[in-house]
C-alpha positions as a Markdown table, in Angstrom:
| # | Residue | x | y | z |
|---|---|---|---|---|
| 1 | Unk | 93.2 | 127.7 | 90.8 |
| 2 | Unk | 90.7 | 126.6 | 88.5 |
| 3 | Unk | 87.7 | 124.4 | 89.4 |
| 4 | Unk | 89.2 | 121.3 | 87.7 |
| 5 | Unk | 92.4 | 121.7 | 89.8 |
| 6 | Unk | 90.3 | 121.8 | 93.1 |
| 7 | Unk | 88.4 | 118.8 | 92.1 |
| 8 | Unk | 91.6 | 116.9 | 91.3 |
| 9 | Unk | 93.1 | 117.7 | 94.8 |
| 10 | Unk | 90.1 | 116.3 | 96.5 |
| 11 | Unk | 90.0 | 113.2 | 94.5 |
| 12 | Unk | 93.7 | 112.8 | 95.2 |
| 13 | Unk | 93.1 | 113.2 | 98.9 |
| 14 | Unk | 90.6 | 110.4 | 99.1 |
| 15 | Unk | 92.7 | 108.2 | 97.0 |
| 16 | Unk | 95.6 | 108.5 | 99.4 |
| 17 | Unk | 93.5 | 107.2 | 102.4 |
| 18 | Unk | 93.9 | 103.5 | 103.2 |
| 19 | Unk | 90.8 | 101.4 | 103.2 |
| 20 | Unk | 89.2 | 101.0 | 106.7 |
| 21 | Unk | 89.5 | 97.5 | 108.1 |
| 22 | Unk | 86.7 | 95.5 | 109.5 |
| 23 | Unk | 88.3 | 95.7 | 113.0 |
| 24 | Unk | 90.3 | 98.7 | 114.3 |
| 25 | Unk | 91.6 | 99.8 | 117.7 |
| 26 | Unk | 92.9 | 103.0 | 118.9 |
| 27 | Unk | 95.2 | 101.4 | 121.4 |
| 28 | Unk | 98.8 | 101.1 | 119.9 |
| 29 | Unk | 99.4 | 97.8 | 121.7 |
| 30 | Unk | 96.6 | 96.3 | 120.0 |
| 31 | Unk | 97.2 | 93.9 | 117.0 |
| 32 | Unk | 94.1 | 95.8 | 115.3 |
| 33 | Unk | 96.1 | 99.3 | 115.4 |
| 34 | Unk | 96.8 | 100.5 | 112.1 |
| 35 | Unk | 99.0 | 103.9 | 112.4 |
| 36 | Unk | 98.2 | 105.0 | 108.9 |
| 37 | Unk | 94.5 | 105.3 | 109.4 |
| 38 | Unk | 94.7 | 107.7 | 112.4 |
| 39 | Unk | 96.4 | 110.5 | 110.2 |
| 40 | Unk | 92.9 | 110.9 | 109.0 |
| 41 | Unk | 89.8 | 111.7 | 110.9 |
| 42 | Unk | 87.7 | 108.6 | 111.3 |
| 43 | Unk | 84.0 | 108.6 | 112.3 |
| 44 | Unk | 81.9 | 105.6 | 113.9 |
| 45 | Unk | 78.3 | 105.4 | 113.8 |
| 46 | Unk | 76.5 | 102.9 | 116.2 |
| 47 | Unk | 72.7 | 102.2 | 115.3 |
| 48 | Unk | 72.7 | 105.3 | 113.3 |
| 49 | Unk | 74.2 | 107.6 | 115.8 |
| 50 | Unk | 77.8 | 109.2 | 115.7 |
| 51 | Unk | 80.1 | 108.1 | 118.6 |
| 52 | Unk | 83.1 | 110.1 | 119.5 |
| 53 | Unk | 84.3 | 107.8 | 122.4 |
| 54 | Unk | 84.9 | 104.4 | 120.5 |
| 55 | Unk | 88.0 | 102.8 | 121.4 |
| 56 | Unk | 87.7 | 99.7 | 119.1 |
| 57 | Unk | 85.1 | 98.4 | 116.6 |
| 58 | Unk | 84.3 | 95.3 | 114.6 |
| 59 | Unk | 81.8 | 95.8 | 111.7 |
| 60 | Unk | 81.3 | 92.2 | 110.9 |
| 61 | Unk | 80.5 | 91.2 | 114.6 |
| 62 | Unk | 78.6 | 94.4 | 115.1 |
| 63 | Unk | 80.1 | 95.8 | 118.4 |
| 64 | Unk | 82.0 | 98.9 | 119.6 |
| 65 | Unk | 84.1 | 99.2 | 122.8 |
| 66 | Unk | 83.8 | 102.3 | 124.9 |
| 67 | Unk | 85.5 | 103.3 | 128.0 |
| 68 | Unk | 83.6 | 102.6 | 131.1 |
| 69 | Unk | 83.5 | 106.2 | 133.1 |
| 70 | Unk | 86.7 | 106.5 | 135.1 |
| 71 | Unk | 87.3 | 102.9 | 135.9 |
| 72 | Unk | 90.8 | 101.6 | 135.2 |
| 73 | Unk | 92.2 | 98.2 | 135.0 |
| 74 | Unk | 95.3 | 97.0 | 137.0 |
| 75 | Unk | 97.6 | 98.3 | 134.1 |
| 76 | Unk | 96.2 | 101.8 | 134.2 |
| 77 | Unk | 94.1 | 101.3 | 131.1 |
| 78 | Unk | 90.5 | 102.2 | 130.9 |
| 79 | Unk | 88.0 | 99.4 | 131.4 |
| 80 | Unk | 86.0 | 98.8 | 128.2 |
| 81 | Unk | 82.2 | 98.2 | 127.9 |
| 82 | Unk | 81.0 | 96.5 | 124.7 |
| 83 | Unk | 77.9 | 97.9 | 122.9 |
| 84 | Unk | 76.3 | 95.8 | 120.2 |
| 85 | Unk | 74.5 | 97.1 | 117.1 |
| 86 | Unk | 74.9 | 98.1 | 113.5 |
| 87 | Unk | 78.3 | 99.6 | 113.2 |
| 88 | Unk | 79.5 | 101.8 | 110.4 |
| 89 | Unk | 83.2 | 103.3 | 109.9 |
| 90 | Unk | 83.9 | 106.1 | 107.6 |
| 91 | Unk | 86.4 | 109.0 | 107.0 |
| 92 | Unk | 85.1 | 112.5 | 107.9 |
């Protein structure tokens, strides 16, 4: 494969990715869950640091929700803490 074919493959891969929404959740029961996005590796930064434990984010409001230790709610879902700051989402 020559160099131009490799570059075309990379370009097509990024073109196939859906745009990241302003608000996204990893919980399939959430109205902000988008299945197509999770076929790719999504990264989140909060105040310039990469976060790997984000359950939900909102860029315009500037917050992320992360699980609070081992605590569960009455439905068995993890309790979420809201952390505020500058949020950025990107594909890895």
